[in-house]
N, C-alpha and C positions, 0 to 999 in steps of 0.2 A: 504494500500500500504506500503510495507516494505521500510525503509530508508537504503540505502547501504552507508557505510562510508568508506572513505579512498580508493577509487577505482583508485588508481594510479598504472598503469601497469609498472612494472620494466622492463620486457622483451618485446621488440618490434618485436620479431621474431614470436610471436603467435597472431593470430587474435581471440579475445575472444568475446563470445556471452553470453547472459543471459541463465543460466541453472535454470530450475524450478524443485523443488523437495519437499520432505517432510521427516520428521523423524517419527519413530514409536517406541513404548515402552510399557511395561506393565503399566507404570505410565501414568495416564491420563493428567498430567500437562506437556504439550509439548511447552508452550510459553516461550520465552526468552532464548532459547539455542543459543549460539554464533556459527556462521558459518564463518570460516575464510579461504580465499584462501591463502595457505601457501606461494605461489610464489609471488603474487601481494600484499599481506597483506590487501586485501579488506575484510571488515567485515560487516556482517549483523546478524540478529537474527530471530528466527522462530516466526510465529504468533500463535494464540490460537489453531489452528488445526495442528500445526507442520510444516506448509508450509514455504518455503523460496525461494528467487531468488538472484542470485549472478553472476557476470561476471566471466567466466572461459573458459578454453579450454582443450581438451583432453591432458592428461599428467600432469595437475595440481593436487594438493592434497588439498582436503577440510578437514578442522579440525573442529570437532564438540565438543564443550566443555560447561559445566555448572556445578553447584555445585552438582546437583542430579544425573548426568550421568557420566560414565567413558569416558575419552577423546577417540574419535574415529577418525581415519584418513582414507580417501577414495581416492584412485587414480582414477581419472576420465577417462573413456573410451569413444570412439566415440558414442557408442550406448546409453550411458547415456543421451546424449543431445537430442535424438529422442524418448526416453522412456517417455511416458506421465505419467507413474506411478513410476518414479525414486524415490525410498524410501531407507532411511538409518536407520537401526535398531540400537538403542542405548541400552546399558545395564545400569541398576541402580548401583549406588555406594553402595556396601554392605560391612559393617565392620563385617566380620565373626570372631566369637570368639570360642576358644576351649571350650569343655564341662566344665561347672563349676557347682559344687554341692554347693548349698547355704543352710546352716542351720540357722534357725531363732532363735535368742535369744532376745526376746523383752525386757528383764530386764537388758541386758548388753549393755551399750553405753557409750560415752565419758562423758556424764553428770553423769551417775550412778557411774562411776569409779572415779569421782572427777577431771577429766582432765580439764574440763571447767565448769564454773558455769551454773546452770540450766537456760535455756532460753537465753543464751548469743548469740548475733548476732555480726558479724564482720562488721565494717564500715570503709570507707575511711575517710581521714581527712575532706574533704568537707562534706561528709554525716554526720559525727559526729557533725560538726558545725551546720548544718541545723537541725539535730534532737534535739540538745540542745536548739536551738532558737525557735522551734515550739512545744516542749513537755511541758505539764503542769506538773511541779514537785512540788507536795505538800511538804511543810516543816513540819516535825513532823508527817509524815505518819507512820502508824503501819507497821513494817517489816513483820508481819505475814499475815494480811488480807488486807493491803492497805488502811484501813480506816483512816480518819484524826483524830489524837488524840487531846485531850484537849490542847488548846493553840497553835495548829498548824495553818498554814496559807497557802494559795495557792499562788505560785509565780506569779507575774504579768509580768514576762519577756516575755512570748509568746505574750501577748496582746501588750506590749510596742513594741516588735520587729515587729509585724504586722503593727502597726500604723506608726512606724518610717521607715518602708520599708526595715528593715534589713533582714527580711525573704526573700524578693524578691531578695535582693543582694546575699544572701547565695545560693539561687536556681541557680542564674546565675553563681556563683562560682563553683557549682557542675557541671553545664553544661560545663564550661570552662575546668574543670579537665578531663572530659570525652573526649573533643575534643583534649586536649593535649596528652592524651593516644593514640588516633587514629593517631595523627601526628607522634608520636614516632614510632608506628607500621608501618606507611607508609614509613617513612625514613629508617627503618630497612629493609623493603622488597625491596625498589628500591633506587639505587644510584642517585647521582646528575646528573651523565652522562646520565642516562636513561631519566630523565626529559628534559635535554637539547638536547641530540643527537637523541633520539628515538621519544620523543613526540614533539620536536621542540619548547619547551617553552623557551623564552628568559631568560637568567640567572637571571636577576634582577627581573623577575616575578615568579620564581620557588616557593618561600615561599608563595606568594599570591595564587598561584595555589593550593598548599597543603591545605591552609585554605579553599579555594573554594571547594575542593574535600570532605573534612571531614564535610562540612556543608550539604552535600547531604546524606539524610537518607538511601537511597537505596545503596549508595556506602559504608557507614559505616557498613551496614549489611554484604555485601560481604567481606569487609576488615576484619571484625571481625571473619569471617569463616577461614581466613588465607589461602584461596585457591588462590595462586598467579596467576594462569592462568586466572581465572574469574576476579580477581581484576585488572589485567593488561588490559583486554579487556574493562572493564567499565572505567578505567582510561584514555584510549585512546579516548573514546567517550566524556568524560568530557573535555579532553584537546582540542578537536576540538571546543567545545562550548566556552571554556575559551579564546582561541586564537581569536575567532570572537569578543568577548567582548573587549579584549585589543586592537584589531585592530581598533575598532570604537572609542576608547578613544584616540588613537594616532592621528587619523584623526582630 
């Protein structure tokens, strides 16, 4: 059974009923596509077979949106409510490129040209700290074959870090760094007014809601795609749950 969120009807001039339908596409993955009534802001999503149910009336516009499909808008007609096979066809998002001719030169790259050292990898500050704490760095290692030379010794730092819990601390620091990056992206995409006026989050709870949102792995995947429409829909869903949580705390 589909859960329909936010079915508050703005206009009282129309009597709305549940319309049942489904989506179709060349893509076999039809689950999780958002279906929004643009007039009432009611939101639902499709099941594994692409089916959906939502309150609507003739003249309403349904918006279909997800990461993998192009946004599609459908103006509902009276016959759509009696059509047992009411189906909306969606098109895949295709990034079409102009013709590119690629010539392969296996011996020419940034390392061969001396731009970067061989095998170099780029790390964030937290990743560098974690790598330093967990990597065994032999002192007196041969620069040519990596073997320990006479008089060399293996650093005990990784073992000490593991025993002392420093490695665990650095892993948490890396996780915090990623969450902070998601927080900055979220605040860049949506204004404070959006959280307060649109999502109805009390002003003093906005920052807490942002932390709550970025703790959701599914949300951070959508947020990382920078698809604002899909991010906004899932954000509204999380806002409903969050307001239920703070309501119970206030009581």
